[in-house]
ChimeraX commands (.cxc) that place a marker at each C-alpha (Angstrom):
marker #1 position -11.46,-15.55,42.94 radius 0.5
marker #1 position -14.76,-17.26,43.55 radius 0.5
marker #1 position -14.41,-16.87,47.34 radius 0.5
marker #1 position -13.62,-13.18,46.91 radius 0.5
marker #1 position -16.71,-12.74,44.72 radius 0.5
marker #1 position -18.96,-14.40,47.27 radius 0.5
marker #1 position -17.55,-12.15,50.00 radius 0.5
marker #1 position -18.15,-9.01,47.91 radius 0.5
marker #1 position -21.68,-10.10,47.06 radius 0.5
marker #1 position -22.39,-10.65,50.74 radius 0.5
marker #1 position -21.16,-7.15,51.54 radius 0.5
marker #1 position -23.36,-5.65,48.82 radius 0.5
marker #1 position -26.41,-7.49,50.14 radius 0.5
marker #1 position -25.64,-6.43,53.69 radius 0.5
marker #1 position -25.26,-2.80,52.67 radius 0.5
marker #1 position -28.49,-2.81,50.70 radius 0.5
marker #1 position -30.41,-4.38,53.58 radius 0.5
marker #1 position -29.17,-1.71,55.99 radius 0.5
marker #1 position -29.99,1.23,53.72 radius 0.5
marker #1 position -33.40,-0.27,52.90 radius 0.5
marker #1 position -34.59,0.43,56.43 radius 0.5
marker #1 position -37.69,2.59,56.82 radius 0.5
marker #1 position -40.17,3.61,59.52 radius 0.5
marker #1 position -43.89,4.40,59.33 radius 0.5
marker #1 position -44.05,7.34,61.74 radius 0.5
marker #1 position -46.94,9.66,60.82 radius 0.5
marker #1 position -50.32,9.84,59.12 radius 0.5
marker #1 position -52.40,12.27,57.14 radius 0.5
marker #1 position -56.22,12.02,57.10 radius 0.5
marker #1 position -57.80,13.13,53.83 radius 0.5
marker #1 position -54.66,15.13,53.13 radius 0.5
marker #1 position -54.36,16.76,56.56 radius 0.5
marker #1 position -51.11,15.78,58.25 radius 0.5
marker #1 position -51.52,14.89,61.93 radius 0.5
marker #1 position -47.89,15.43,62.96 radius 0.5
marker #1 position -44.90,13.19,63.57 radius 0.5
marker #1 position -45.78,10.36,65.95 radius 0.5
marker #1 position -49.35,11.59,66.47 radius 0.5
marker #1 position -51.76,8.62,66.62 radius 0.5
marker #1 position -48.92,6.29,65.53 radius 0.5
marker #1 position -46.90,3.81,67.61 radius 0.5
marker #1 position -43.42,4.63,66.32 radius 0.5
marker #1 position -40.60,2.11,66.89 radius 0.5
marker #1 position -37.44,3.66,68.31 radius 0.5
marker #1 position -35.20,2.08,65.65 radius 0.5
marker #1 position -35.47,1.24,61.98 radius 0.5
marker #1 position -34.41,-2.35,62.60 radius 0.5
marker #1 position -36.47,-4.90,60.69 radius 0.5
marker #1 position -38.62,-7.71,62.02 radius 0.5
marker #1 position -37.62,-11.02,60.40 radius 0.5
marker #1 position -39.23,-13.66,62.65 radius 0.5
marker #1 position -42.77,-14.37,61.45 radius 0.5
marker #1 position -43.62,-16.09,64.75 radius 0.5
marker #1 position -42.71,-13.09,66.90 radius 0.5
marker #1 position -45.35,-10.78,68.35 radius 0.5
marker #1 position -43.19,-7.95,67.01 radius 0.5
marker #1 position -44.68,-8.73,63.58 radius 0.5
marker #1 position -47.97,-7.22,64.80 radius 0.5
marker #1 position -47.14,-3.55,65.37 radius 0.5
marker #1 position -43.36,-3.66,65.89 radius 0.5
marker #1 position -41.77,-3.02,69.33 radius 0.5
marker #1 position -39.68,-0.69,71.52 radius 0.5
marker #1 position -41.79,2.36,70.75 radius 0.5
marker #1 position -40.70,5.95,71.22 radius 0.5
marker #1 position -42.01,7.07,74.60 radius 0.5
marker #1 position -44.47,8.32,75.48 radius 0.5
marker #1 position -46.61,6.52,72.90 radius 0.5
marker #1 position -49.23,8.84,71.47 radius 0.5
marker #1 position -52.64,8.68,73.17 radius 0.5
marker #1 position -54.30,10.39,70.19 radius 0.5
marker #1 position -56.91,8.51,68.18 radius 0.5
marker #1 position -57.29,10.06,64.72 radius 0.5
marker #1 position -60.82,10.36,63.35 radius 0.5
marker #1 position -61.40,9.30,59.76 radius 0.5
marker #1 position -64.70,8.84,57.92 radius 0.5
marker #1 position -65.38,5.48,56.34 radius 0.5
marker #1 position -64.37,5.86,52.72 radius 0.5
marker #1 position -61.71,8.42,53.65 radius 0.5
marker #1 position -58.00,8.18,52.91 radius 0.5
marker #1 position -55.29,7.68,55.50 radius 0.5
marker #1 position -51.80,8.33,54.19 radius 0.5
marker #1 position -49.13,6.37,56.03 radius 0.5
marker #1 position -45.88,8.34,56.01 radius 0.5
marker #1 position -42.58,6.44,55.92 radius 0.5
marker #1 position -39.09,7.84,56.40 radius 0.5
marker #1 position -35.61,6.38,56.72 radius 0.5
marker #1 position -35.40,6.85,60.50 radius 0.5
marker #1 position -37.86,7.04,63.42 radius 0.5
marker #1 position -37.29,10.82,63.53 radius 0.5
marker #1 position -39.24,11.28,60.31 radius 0.5
marker #1 position -37.99,13.63,57.63 radius 0.5
marker #1 position -34.77,15.25,58.81 radius 0.5
marker #1 position -33.42,16.63,55.53 radius 0.5
marker #1 position -32.07,15.37,52.21 radius 0.5
marker #1 position -31.20,11.68,52.30 radius 0.5
marker #1 position -30.79,9.48,49.19 radius 0.5
marker #1 position -32.30,6.61,51.19 radius 0.5
marker #1 position -35.36,8.54,52.37 radius 0.5
marker #1 position -38.00,7.22,52.67 radius 0.5
marker #1 position -36.10,4.03,51.76 radius 0.5
marker #1 position -33.29,2.94,49.48 radius 0.5
marker #1 position -34.76,3.12,45.95 radius 0.5
marker #1 position -32.63,0.17,44.82 radius 0.5
marker #1 position -34.44,-2.04,47.29 radius 0.5
marker #1 position -37.73,-3.61,46.22 radius 0.5
marker #1 position -40.80,-5.04,47.89 radius 0.5
marker #1 position -44.52,-4.64,48.54 radius 0.5
marker #1 position -46.44,-2.22,50.75 radius 0.5
marker #1 position -49.47,-3.66,52.58 radius 0.5
marker #1 position -52.13,-2.34,54.98 radius 0.5
marker #1 position -54.48,-4.09,57.40 radius 0.5
marker #1 position -57.17,-2.99,59.85 radius 0.5
marker #1 position -58.21,-4.62,63.14 radius 0.5
marker #1 position -61.22,-3.59,65.20 radius 0.5
marker #1 position -60.31,-2.91,68.84 radius 0.5
marker #1 position -62.11,-1.95,72.04 radius 0.5
marker #1 position -59.68,0.95,72.43 radius 0.5
marker #1 position -57.20,2.11,69.79 radius 0.5
marker #1 position -54.77,3.07,72.56 radius 0.5
marker #1 position -54.78,-0.33,74.29 radius 0.5
marker #1 position -51.28,-1.67,74.87 radius 0.5
marker #1 position -52.07,-5.32,74.15 radius 0.5
marker #1 position -52.30,-6.03,70.43 radius 0.5
marker #1 position -52.14,-9.83,70.59 radius 0.5
marker #1 position -55.13,-11.86,69.49 radius 0.5
marker #1 position -56.53,-9.20,67.17 radius 0.5
marker #1 position -58.29,-10.08,63.92 radius 0.5
marker #1 position -56.92,-8.28,60.87 radius 0.5
marker #1 position -58.29,-7.77,57.38 radius 0.5
marker #1 position -56.27,-6.50,54.43 radius 0.5
marker #1 position -57.44,-3.23,52.86 radius 0.5
marker #1 position -54.51,-2.34,50.59 radius 0.5
marker #1 position -51.61,-3.94,48.77 radius 0.5
marker #1 position -49.09,-2.68,46.24 radius 0.5
marker #1 position -46.81,-5.41,44.94 radius 0.5
marker #1 position -45.06,-5.81,41.57 radius 0.5
marker #1 position -46.56,-4.42,38.37 radius 0.5
marker #1 position -45.35,-6.89,35.72 radius 0.5
marker #1 position -45.87,-4.32,32.95 radius 0.5
marker #1 position -43.95,-1.38,34.42 radius 0.5
marker #1 position -41.72,-3.53,36.68 radius 0.5
marker #1 position -42.47,-1.05,39.44 radius 0.5
marker #1 position -42.83,-2.30,43.02 radius 0.5
marker #1 position -44.83,-0.88,45.88 radius 0.5
marker #1 position -41.50,0.33,47.27 radius 0.5
marker #1 position -40.91,2.32,44.05 radius 0.5
marker #1 position -44.28,4.01,44.43 radius 0.5
marker #1 position -43.50,4.72,48.09 radius 0.5
marker #1 position -40.16,6.29,47.17 radius 0.5
marker #1 position -41.61,8.35,44.32 radius 0.5
marker #1 position -44.40,9.70,46.56 radius 0.5
marker #1 position -41.93,10.91,49.17 radius 0.5
marker #1 position -42.91,8.17,51.60 radius 0.5
marker #1 position -46.71,8.34,51.46 radius 0.5
marker #1 position -48.83,5.19,51.05 radius 0.5
marker #1 position -52.43,6.28,50.49 radius 0.5
marker #1 position -54.85,3.79,52.03 radius 0.5
marker #1 position -58.62,4.07,51.55 radius 0.5
marker #1 position -60.69,3.01,54.55 radius 0.5
marker #1 position -63.50,0.77,53.26 radius 0.5
marker #1 position -66.80,2.64,53.22 radius 0.5
marker #1 position -68.82,-0.35,54.40 radius 0.5
marker #1 position -67.01,-1.31,57.62 radius 0.5
marker #1 position -68.55,-0.69,61.01 radius 0.5
marker #1 position -67.90,2.54,62.87 radius 0.5
marker #1 position -65.56,2.22,65.82 radius 0.5
marker #1 position -61.93,2.14,66.83 radius 0.5
marker #1 position -59.32,0.35,64.78 radius 0.5
marker #1 position -55.60,-0.17,64.48 radius 0.5
marker #1 position -54.20,0.43,61.01 radius 0.5
marker #1 position -51.11,-1.71,60.39 radius 0.5
marker #1 position -49.05,-0.60,57.39 radius 0.5
marker #1 position -45.88,-2.44,56.40 radius 0.5
marker #1 position -43.14,-2.21,53.82 radius 0.5
marker #1 position -41.37,-5.49,53.10 radius 0.5
marker #1 position -37.77,-5.55,51.89 radius 0.5
marker #1 position -37.04,-8.47,49.57 radius 0.5
marker #1 position -33.40,-7.73,48.73 radius 0.5
marker #1 position -32.18,-10.76,50.68 radius 0.5
marker #1 position -35.35,-12.84,50.52 radius 0.5
marker #1 position -34.30,-15.74,48.31 radius 0.5
marker #1 position -34.74,-17.92,51.40 radius 0.5
marker #1 position -36.32,-17.61,54.86 radius 0.5
marker #1 position -35.52,-15.75,57.05 radius 0.5
marker #1 position -34.45,-13.13,54.56 radius 0.5
marker #1 position -37.38,-10.78,54.02 radius 0.5
marker #1 position -37.37,-7.76,56.30 radius 0.5
marker #1 position -40.62,-6.32,57.65 radius 0.5
marker #1 position -41.02,-2.67,58.62 radius 0.5
marker #1 position -44.38,-1.82,60.17 radius 0.5
marker #1 position -46.14,0.42,62.65 radius 0.5
marker #1 position -49.75,0.76,63.78 radius 0.5
marker #1 position -51.88,3.90,63.68 radius 0.5
marker #1 position -54.78,4.52,66.06 radius 0.5
marker #1 position -58.05,5.36,64.30 radius 0.5
marker #1 position -61.69,6.14,65.04 radius 0.5
marker #1 position -63.74,5.29,61.96 radius 0.5
marker #1 position -67.01,7.23,61.67 radius 0.5
marker #1 position -70.01,6.49,59.50 radius 0.5
marker #1 position -69.67,3.26,57.58 radius 0.5
marker #1 position -71.90,0.23,57.37 radius 0.5
marker #1 position -72.15,-3.25,58.84 radius 0.5
marker #1 position -69.69,-5.34,56.84 radius 0.5
marker #1 position -67.87,-8.17,58.63 radius 0.5
marker #1 position -64.67,-8.91,56.66 radius 0.5
marker #1 position -62.90,-12.25,56.91 radius 0.5
marker #1 position -59.83,-11.91,59.08 radius 0.5
marker #1 position -56.37,-13.31,59.78 radius 0.5
marker #1 position -54.11,-13.22,62.82 radius 0.5
marker #1 position -50.59,-11.90,63.42 radius 0.5
marker #1 position -48.51,-13.93,64.00 radius 0.5
marker #1 position -50.06,-16.52,61.70 radius 0.5
marker #1 position -51.03,-14.68,58.53 radius 0.5
marker #1 position -47.55,-15.26,57.07 radius 0.5
marker #1 position -45.52,-18.48,57.14 radius 0.5
marker #1 position -42.03,-19.16,55.77 radius 0.5
marker #1 position -43.61,-21.04,52.86 radius 0.5
marker #1 position -46.33,-18.46,52.13 radius 0.5
marker #1 position -46.31,-16.88,48.68 radius 0.5
marker #1 position -44.37,-13.64,48.68 radius 0.5
marker #1 position -42.22,-14.33,51.74 radius 0.5
marker #1 position -39.35,-15.51,49.56 radius 0.5
marker #1 position -38.56,-13.92,46.21 radius 0.5
marker #1 position -35.71,-12.97,43.93 radius 0.5
marker #1 position -36.19,-9.32,42.99 radius 0.5
marker #1 position -33.49,-9.59,40.32 radius 0.5
marker #1 position -35.08,-12.40,38.29 radius 0.5
marker #1 position -38.75,-12.77,39.22 radius 0.5
marker #1 position -41.18,-11.48,36.59 radius 0.5
marker #1 position -44.26,-11.91,38.76 radius 0.5
marker #1 position -44.89,-11.72,42.48 radius 0.5
marker #1 position -47.73,-12.68,44.83 radius 0.5
marker #1 position -48.21,-10.31,47.77 radius 0.5
marker #1 position -48.33,-12.24,51.08 radius 0.5
marker #1 position -51.51,-12.53,53.09 radius 0.5
marker #1 position -55.20,-12.75,52.18 radius 0.5
marker #1 position -57.00,-10.96,49.40 radius 0.5
marker #1 position -57.79,-7.26,49.81 radius 0.5
marker #1 position -61.23,-6.79,51.37 radius 0.5
marker #1 position -63.76,-5.19,49.04 radius 0.5
marker #1 position -67.11,-3.72,50.05 radius 0.5
marker link #1:1,2 radius 0.2
marker link #1:2,3 radius 0.2
marker link #1:3,4 radius 0.2
marker link #1:4,5 radius 0.2
marker link #1:5,6 radius 0.2
marker link #1:6,7 radius 0.2
marker link #1:7,8 radius 0.2
marker link #1:8,9 radius 0.2
marker link #1:9,10 radius 0.2
marker link #1:10,11 radius 0.2
marker link #1:11,12 radius 0.2
marker link #1:12,13 radius 0.2
marker link #1:13,14 radius 0.2
marker link #1:14,15 radius 0.2
marker link #1:15,16 radius 0.2
marker link #1:16,17 radius 0.2
marker link #1:17,18 radius 0.2
marker link #1:18,19 radius 0.2
marker link #1:19,20 radius 0.2
marker link #1:20,21 radius 0.2
marker link #1:21,22 radius 0.2
marker link #1:22,23 radius 0.2
marker link #1:23,24 radius 0.2
marker link #1:24,25 radius 0.2
marker link #1:25,26 radius 0.2
marker link #1:26,27 radius 0.2
marker link #1:27,28 radius 0.2
marker link #1:28,29 radius 0.2
marker link #1:29,30 radius 0.2
marker link #1:30,31 radius 0.2
marker link #1:31,32 radius 0.2
marker link #1:32,33 radius 0.2
marker link #1:33,34 radius 0.2
marker link #1:34,35 radius 0.2
marker link #1:35,36 radius 0.2
marker link #1:36,37 radius 0.2
marker link #1:37,38 radius 0.2
marker link #1:38,39 radius 0.2
marker link #1:39,40 radius 0.2
marker link #1:40,41 radius 0.2
marker link #1:41,42 radius 0.2
marker link #1:42,43 radius 0.2
marker link #1:43,44 radius 0.2
marker link #1:44,45 radius 0.2
marker link #1:45,46 radius 0.2
marker link #1:46,47 radius 0.2
marker link #1:47,48 radius 0.2
marker link #1:48,49 radius 0.2
marker link #1:49,50 radius 0.2
marker link #1:50,51 radius 0.2
marker link #1:51,52 radius 0.2
marker link #1:52,53 radius 0.2
marker link #1:53,54 radius 0.2
marker link #1:54,55 radius 0.2
marker link #1:55,56 radius 0.2
marker link #1:56,57 radius 0.2
marker link #1:57,58 radius 0.2
marker link #1:58,59 radius 0.2
marker link #1:59,60 radius 0.2
marker link #1:60,61 radius 0.2
marker link #1:61,62 radius 0.2
marker link #1:62,63 radius 0.2
marker link #1:63,64 radius 0.2
marker link #1:64,65 radius 0.2
marker link #1:65,66 radius 0.2
marker link #1:66,67 radius 0.2
marker link #1:67,68 radius 0.2
marker link #1:68,69 radius 0.2
marker link #1:69,70 radius 0.2
marker link #1:70,71 radius 0.2
marker link #1:71,72 radius 0.2
marker link #1:72,73 radius 0.2
marker link #1:73,74 radius 0.2
marker link #1:74,75 radius 0.2
marker link #1:75,76 radius 0.2
marker link #1:76,77 radius 0.2
marker link #1:77,78 radius 0.2
marker link #1:78,79 radius 0.2
marker link #1:79,80 radius 0.2
marker link #1:80,81 radius 0.2
marker link #1:81,82 radius 0.2
marker link #1:82,83 radius 0.2
marker link #1:83,84 radius 0.2
marker link #1:84,85 radius 0.2
marker link #1:85,86 radius 0.2
marker link #1:86,87 radius 0.2
marker link #1:87,88 radius 0.2
marker link #1:88,89 radius 0.2
marker link #1:89,90 radius 0.2
marker link #1:90,91 radius 0.2
marker link #1:91,92 radius 0.2
marker link #1:92,93 radius 0.2
marker link #1:93,94 radius 0.2
marker link #1:94,95 radius 0.2
marker link #1:95,96 radius 0.2
marker link #1:96,97 radius 0.2
marker link #1:97,98 radius 0.2
marker link #1:98,99 radius 0.2
marker link #1:99,100 radius 0.2
marker link #1:100,101 radius 0.2
marker link #1:101,102 radius 0.2
marker link #1:102,103 radius 0.2
marker link #1:103,104 radius 0.2
marker link #1:104,105 radius 0.2
marker link #1:105,106 radius 0.2
marker link #1:106,107 radius 0.2
marker link #1:107,108 radius 0.2
marker link #1:108,109 radius 0.2
marker link #1:109,110 radius 0.2
marker link #1:110,111 radius 0.2
marker link #1:111,112 radius 0.2
marker link #1:112,113 radius 0.2
marker link #1:113,114 radius 0.2
marker link #1:114,115 radius 0.2
marker link #1:115,116 radius 0.2
marker link #1:116,117 radius 0.2
marker link #1:117,118 radius 0.2
marker link #1:118,119 radius 0.2
marker link #1:119,120 radius 0.2
marker link #1:120,121 radius 0.2
marker link #1:121,122 radius 0.2
marker link #1:122,123 radius 0.2
marker link #1:123,124 radius 0.2
marker link #1:124,125 radius 0.2
marker link #1:125,126 radius 0.2
marker link #1:126,127 radius 0.2
marker link #1:127,128 radius 0.2
marker link #1:128,129 radius 0.2
marker link #1:129,130 radius 0.2
marker link #1:130,131 radius 0.2
marker link #1:131,132 radius 0.2
marker link #1:132,133 radius 0.2
marker link #1:133,134 radius 0.2
marker link #1:134,135 radius 0.2
marker link #1:135,136 radius 0.2
marker link #1:136,137 radius 0.2
marker link #1:137,138 radius 0.2
marker link #1:138,139 radius 0.2
marker link #1:139,140 radius 0.2
marker link #1:140,141 radius 0.2
marker link #1:141,142 radius 0.2
marker link #1:142,143 radius 0.2
marker link #1:143,144 radius 0.2
marker link #1:144,145 radius 0.2
marker link #1:145,146 radius 0.2
marker link #1:146,147 radius 0.2
marker link #1:147,148 radius 0.2
marker link #1:148,149 radius 0.2
marker link #1:149,150 radius 0.2
marker link #1:150,151 radius 0.2
marker link #1:151,152 radius 0.2
marker link #1:152,153 radius 0.2
marker link #1:153,154 radius 0.2
marker link #1:154,155 radius 0.2
marker link #1:155,156 radius 0.2
marker link #1:156,157 radius 0.2
marker link #1:157,158 radius 0.2
marker link #1:158,159 radius 0.2
marker link #1:159,160 radius 0.2
marker link #1:160,161 radius 0.2
marker link #1:161,162 radius 0.2
marker link #1:162,163 radius 0.2
marker link #1:163,164 radius 0.2
marker link #1:164,165 radius 0.2
marker link #1:165,166 radius 0.2
marker link #1:166,167 radius 0.2
marker link #1:167,168 radius 0.2
marker link #1:168,169 radius 0.2
marker link #1:169,170 radius 0.2
marker link #1:170,171 radius 0.2
marker link #1:171,172 radius 0.2
marker link #1:172,173 radius 0.2
marker link #1:173,174 radius 0.2
marker link #1:174,175 radius 0.2
marker link #1:175,176 radius 0.2
marker link #1:176,177 radius 0.2
marker link #1:177,178 radius 0.2
marker link #1:178,179 radius 0.2
marker link #1:179,180 radius 0.2
marker link #1:180,181 radius 0.2
marker link #1:181,182 radius 0.2
marker link #1:182,183 radius 0.2
marker link #1:183,184 radius 0.2
marker link #1:184,185 radius 0.2
marker link #1:185,186 radius 0.2
marker link #1:186,187 radius 0.2
marker link #1:187,188 radius 0.2
marker link #1:188,189 radius 0.2
marker link #1:189,190 radius 0.2
marker link #1:190,191 radius 0.2
marker link #1:191,192 radius 0.2
marker link #1:192,193 radius 0.2
marker link #1:193,194 radius 0.2
marker link #1:194,195 radius 0.2
marker link #1:195,196 radius 0.2
marker link #1:196,197 radius 0.2
marker link #1:197,198 radius 0.2
marker link #1:198,199 radius 0.2
marker link #1:199,200 radius 0.2
marker link #1:200,201 radius 0.2
marker link #1:201,202 radius 0.2
marker link #1:202,203 radius 0.2
marker link #1:203,204 radius 0.2
marker link #1:204,205 radius 0.2
marker link #1:205,206 radius 0.2
marker link #1:206,207 radius 0.2
marker link #1:207,208 radius 0.2
marker link #1:208,209 radius 0.2
marker link #1:209,210 radius 0.2
marker link #1:210,211 radius 0.2
marker link #1:211,212 radius 0.2
marker link #1:212,213 radius 0.2
marker link #1:213,214 radius 0.2
marker link #1:214,215 radius 0.2
marker link #1:215,216 radius 0.2
marker link #1:216,217 radius 0.2
marker link #1:217,218 radius 0.2
marker link #1:218,219 radius 0.2
marker link #1:219,220 radius 0.2
marker link #1:220,221 radius 0.2
marker link #1:221,222 radius 0.2
marker link #1:222,223 radius 0.2
marker link #1:223,224 radius 0.2
marker link #1:224,225 radius 0.2
marker link #1:225,226 radius 0.2
marker link #1:226,227 radius 0.2
marker link #1:227,228 radius 0.2
marker link #1:228,229 radius 0.2
marker link #1:229,230 radius 0.2
marker link #1:230,231 radius 0.2
marker link #1:231,232 radius 0.2
marker link #1:232,233 radius 0.2
marker link #1:233,234 radius 0.2
marker link #1:234,235 radius 0.2
marker link #1:235,236 radius 0.2
marker link #1:236,237 radius 0.2
marker link #1:237,238 radius 0.2
marker link #1:238,239 radius 0.2
marker link #1:239,240 radius 0.2
marker link #1:240,241 radius 0.2
view
């Protein structure tokens, strides 16, 4: 009986990890939707990244072609809404797992990196600073993934008002922790949006690198969503002006 139970539990975990899949495939700027795949590098599958040492952890890989050459303009202090859906096609109709399986849990995180050109193909070696995180609220027991599901897939990220004007990549990720009691178990779903930030100031945030910002032993990379009462979101602190 014990062997049968373990087998069933494995199947349940496998099913939940598949249905948890999600893709960041569009943005809205101050409430104005830019269109599916516009100014976003959209991966062609909803497969997760699990290897923290892979360059795929930066902006994902195997993008839908042609990759958008649009750079979306956003004023410093404005809001970019990252739109997630269950598949790379975006919203395609009613789906109980759109934008992601609501029984799955995990944080939603956003980073910015200044770039010479937001459409440059090479994203290695960039310096990223965290501007948003939504982890576990210990009072409501709601996760960032719950907020993402309840909002219809929109994560609203405020661009810091004090950063320098220029071109940036906005990396937004949803992390699935359903099978993350050990590494590699957490599943990372991210894309990068191409932005031109206008206005702003002269702040120089402290930065991290991808790969490198997360390690197998980093807080938040392993977790038990069924028993943990608190949770530390991976990565550095959120930059504040």
